[in-house]
C-alpha positions, 0 to 999 in steps of 0.5 A: 545535461544534453537536450537528449538526456533532458528529454529522457529525464522527463520519462518515468517507468513505474513498476508495480506488481500485486494480485487482485487489487485496484491500483486506485487504492494506493495513494502512495503510488497515485500521489507520486505519479500525479506530482510528476505528471503535473511537472510535465513528466511522461509516466508509464505504469507497468502492472500485471494482469490481475491488477484492476483500475476503477478509474484512469490515472490522469495523465499517466499511461497504464500498461498491462502485461500478460500473466499473473506470476512474478516470472510473467511480470518481470520478463514480460516487462523486460521484453516489452521495453527492449522490443519497443526500444523504450528509454526512460530517465528513471525507474520507480520500483514499488516492489522488489520485482521492480528492482529486478526489472531495473537491474536486468534492463541496465545490465548491458547499458553503458549509462544505466537508468537510475532507479528509486525504490519505493517501499510499500511493505516491510516484507523482505527480511531474510529475502535471500534465504527465503528465495532459496527455499522457494527455488528449491520448492519450485524444483519439487513442483517441477518433479511433481508437475506430472501429477494432477491431484487437486491438493493444496500442497501440490497447488502451492508447489505448482505456484513455486514452479511457475515462478522458478525463473523469477527466483533465479533472477531475484537471487542473482540480482540480490547477490549483485546489489547486496553482496557485491554492491553493484547498486549504483543505479539505485539512487534513492529510496522512499518510505512512509516514515522515519521509523519504517526507514530504520527497519528498511535499512535492516532489510536492504544494505543498499538503502544505508548509503543512499538518500531515503525520502519520507512520504506518508501513505496519505492524501493531498489536502484536508476536507472536513465536509460531511456527506449523506452518501451512505444513506443514499447508496446503502439505505442507512437510516439518516438517524444512525451514526456510522462507525466505519471499518474498511480494508482487508478483513483478514488483517483486522481481527481474529474470526468474528471479534469485530463483527461482535462489536455490533452487539455491544454498540448503542442503538444510535450506531451502525457498524459499517464494514467496507471490506474484502477478504475470505468470502466464506467468513463474510457469508457466515458473518451475514448469517450469524449477525442477521439480526443486527443487519435487519435492525440496522446495527451492522452493514457489510459491503464487499462491492468495490468502490471507486475513489470518489465513492470511498471518499464519500463513504468516509465523509458519511461516517461519524467515527472510524476504526483502523484496526489490525491484528495483534501479531507482535514485533515479529511481523514488522510490516504491521507492528511498525505500521506507522504512517503506511496505514492508508485507512488511518490517513484517509480517515484523518484527511476527512476529519474523522476521529479514529480508533486504532489499537495501542499495540501497534507501535507508536499509535497510542502515543500519536493518538493520545498526545494529539488527542485525535481519537482513542487507542484501546488495548483490545476490541472489547474496549472499543465501546468505552472509546466510543463514549470518550470520543462522543464526550469530546467530539468537537474538540477531537475533530478540531485536533484531527484537522490541525494534526493532518494539516501539520503532519500528514498532508502529502502535498508538502512531502511530495513537493520536497521529494520532487525537487530533490529527486529532479536535482539528483537526476540532473547530477546523475546524468551530468556525471554520466556525460563526463 
């Protein structure tokens, strides 16, 4: 490999599109970036304007692109790299938008920049057909754009209209890489576990003849330390045992069933929600469960916590709940949640017994065989799970530590991925020079 290519090979562009989320809540991104930065790579992360970052990512450059639509993000990214003559040794695409950007940037190149696809969510089944429908809806949105009615349907059509250019490019790119096999620039894929890897192969044909690496959506290192952060920050009585639920409320339950748990737990507990979601539902819950809140049986926090604060909150907890709706096998991204659950792996990384639903594929087997918590069939059974965990608390805590260190500590997976990808990049550029 020439010195010039050696320099290029030490620069990575990360493409990540998401709306109204904090990038610091994605260990799946942060851990990979941190690994390559520590190996002297320059990493530039391209995000859209609605992504926030509560903390700077050490050693990496965050580049915010104007606009909030798919079209804005994709074409602003392409223009930014072209206008500034930026060259990278590898693209990391965390969503399909990143694959579109990578393809468009490589179209005119004699030697393409290799790309790695990181699957965050299994949401691309029937992508081509769904995108055709969205494109047709965008045309309807264009026709109706002259009407200025405050109606949900018109707002939705307006959204499609704003993304019409992206849909056109996405259809072109999908056809080229899937139907015509022009996908040699995609050199590998990454996903959280082998089961999700099997589903990924059903989503994209280009993953079938490429290497797939497995990196759980977990954390580097284990900590079994406790904390009194929740008591100090939120005035939770120190005598209370915290049952923690964190994450998206709309993914967790139907209506108020998780809030209703505060009526069933013993007085020694406080049910702590660290959540984001529909503000109307949260406001109503605060009104409906005012008594439990006043009696320190329920606490609802919607303020964003940074990485260190969230870490301390989990350490403050006694038992943690990683609950998801029972959506059935049709919703593969949730049904086959596996090791993509950041809340589950975070709880385990802090040594906390977990409660997760048995209807999420593989959770009952994983939790019961390793005895790291409980997997009840419904929210109604969580109270019984609490009793079982309390009876075996110290044993379960020890099992959690062993399980995490042996199966989930991200450090081992990241090091293996780094070594294999660097070797793959060296081979890619060596072949390209010939």
